[in-house]
N, C-alpha and C positions, 0 to 999 in steps of 0.2 A: 602627583602627590609626593611629598617629600619622603625619603626613606626614613624608617624608624631609627632612633638613636641606638648606638652600639656600645657595648661594654666588654672588655677582655679581662678575665679573672684568672689568676694563677692559684694553685692549690685548691682547685675547684671541686674536687671529688668528695670532699668530706668537710666536716666542721664549719668554720666561719665562711670559707670560700663557697661551700655548697649552699649555705643559707643566703649568701649574697647573690649567687646565681639564681636561686629560686625567686628571690625578691624582685630582681630586675626582669627575669623572664616573665613573671606574672604581670608585670607592668607594661609588657609589650616591647621591651628592648630586644634587639638582636644580640645574643650573648655568645661570646667565645669563652669556652671553658677548657683550661689545660691543667694537666697534673701528670705526675709519673705513675699514678695509680690507674692502670688500664681498666681493670675490672670495675673500679668505682666510676670511671667515666662512662663505661658501657651501661651501668645501672642508671646513671643520671640521664643518659640519652633515651633510654627506654621510658623513664619516668616523664620526661618532657617532650614526648614524641610529637605533640601538637603545637609546640612552641618553636620559635626561631632560635634554635640552639646549635652551635657548631662546637665540636670537641676535637681535641688532639692530645695524644700523649706527648709531653714535653718536659724536659729537664731545664729548670730555670738557670742552671749554671752553664748552659751551652749557648753561646751567643749565636751560633749558626742556626740552632733550633729556634731561637727567638725570632730571628729574621725570617725564616721559612714560615713559621706559624702566623706571624703578623701579616706577612704578605698574602698568605692563603685566606686568612680570616677577612682581611679588608677587601679582598676580591669578591666576597659574598655580601658586602655591606654598601656597595656603591662608592667605595673609597673612604668611608667614614670610620674614624676611631674617636668616639666621643669621650670614652672613659677607659683608663687603664687602672686596674686594681691589682697592686702588687701585694698579694696575700700569703703566698707560699712561705712556710717557715718551719724551723726545727727548734726544739728545746731540749736541753740536757740539764738536769739538776743534780746538786750535790756539791761537796767541797771541790774547789777548783782543781786541786792536785789529784783528786781521786778520779776525775773524768779523763779518759784517754785523750792524748793530744789530737789524734785523728778525728775524734768527735767534736772537739773545739773547732777544728778547721772546717768540718762539715757544716757546722752552724754558720760560720763566717761565709762559706761558699754560697749557701742557700739564702741566708737572711740578709746578707749585704751585697755580695756579687750578683745574686739573682735579681735584686731590686735595681742595681746599677745597670745591668745588662738590659732589663726590661725598659727602663727609661731611655736608654741610649737607642735601642732598636725602635721604640715606638715614636720617638720625637717627630720624625718627618710626617707621620700620619696624624699625630695630634696637632702639629703646626698647621696642617692643611684642613683641619676641621674646626669650624668656628665654635668658640666656647668650650674647648676640650678641657678635661680635668684628669688629674692623676691622684689616686688615693693610695698612699703607702701605709701598710699595717705596722704601726709602731707599738708601743707598750708602755704601761705605767712604770716598767723597769728602766725606762730612759729618763725618769725624773731624777733618780739618784741610784748609783750602782747597787745592785741587789746581791747580798750574800747568798750563796748556794745557787745562784743563777748568774754567776759572774760573766761568763762569755756570752750567754744569751743577752744579758743586759747590755754588754758592750756592743753587740750587733745592733741593738735597737737605738743606742746613742748614735751609731753611724747612720742609721736610717733617718733619725731626727735631723742630723746635720745635712745630709743629702737633700732632704725635703726642703729645709729652710733655704739652702743655696739655690736649688732649682726653682723654687717659688719666685725668687728675685730674678734669676736669669730668664725664666720662661714667661713671666708676666707680659713682657712686650710682645710676645707671640700669641697672646690671648689664651694661654694655658694656665689654669690654676693648679697648683700642686699643694697637697695637704696630707696630713698624717692623722690617723685614728689611733687613740690611746686607750685601749681596754686594759683592765687589770686581769685577774684570773678568770678564764672562761671555761665553762663545762664542755670540754672537748676531749677526744681521744689523746691529744697531745699532753694533757695533764693527768691522764690515767696513771695512777701509781705514784705521782709526784707528791712528795711530802717534804716541805721546807718549813722553816720558821714562819715565813710570810704566809704561805697557804694555810698553815694552822691558825695563825692569829687573825687573819682577815677572812678566811673562807674562800670558797669558789662560788660566787654569787651571780655571775653573768651567764646568760645563755647565748647560743649562736644567733638567735633571732634578735636579741638585744643589740648585738654588734651589727647585724645586717641592717636593722632599722636605723642605727646611728650612722652607718655608712650612707644610707639613702638620704638622710637629713643633711649630712655634710655635703654631699655631692649635689644637692638641690637647694642649697642655701641661696637666698635672694638678698644680696647686698653688694654695694659697690666697694665696700671696705674689705680688703683681703683678710682672711682668717686662715691660719696655717694649721694649728693644732686643735684637735677635737677629743678631749678626754671623754671616756665612756663610763657611765655609772657614778653613783654618789661618792663612793670611796675614792675613785681616781680623781674626780673633780676636786674633792677636798684636798688631797695630797698635792695635786698639780698646782692649785691656786695658792696653797700654803707655801710651796716651794718658790713661787714668784715673789712672795712677800717676806719670807724668812731669811735670816743669814744662813750661810752654808752649815754652820755648826748645828743649828736647830733642825735643818732638814736631815742632816746625818743622824742626829739623836732620834728623830721620829723613825727613820728607816732601821736604825739599830734596834729600837724597841720592837718594831714589827717583826724583825727577824729572829726574835727570841721568845 
């Protein structure tokens, strides 16, 4: 009997990552769940005691930790790595100059370098698993730069570019690379965040909405490649508007949302 499919999820101890872990574990996947939150991972392991769940404390900005974690996880799956979900992320809000430089760097380290390191370390396992997929957590803030979320938005533009490039590079290796684009999601990351955009648009998505969208994206049946998956009606509207509108119109819409 073939081994069950496997998925490796970063930022898995809470929020969107936790919802994705639960969704895939309930479907019978062997799940690798990593996070810097040791207590959160312990609680997850207790919750999912009867399921095929592997956990490890891991910092996504540490390439050596990535290599160790993936090596150890794949040793439990019969060599399979069907899906990599780069979900771990940080967000800082406010006027750009009011946010300490160290906090800007921290966002870049986790949101960009962490995704790059994950893709780099996972490639050899994905290449050797038929039909492998990568899902990078992007954001509606990568449609147009977001005031009061400037560096966060910039990191998601980087994730968008990396995803598009790797989708082309890795397609010959039978690896699909895609990005998920939620708007504001009701998680601890947005607790206390108050920007023009959150006030005008609200926080309307749940973690289960995003986990369900991730499941659908990763199980899409089509020979035609699709890279970007906006989540929720608001994101879909703005995303498709940006594809059709001149840059000045997209800027105008984003400026109005930010005030």
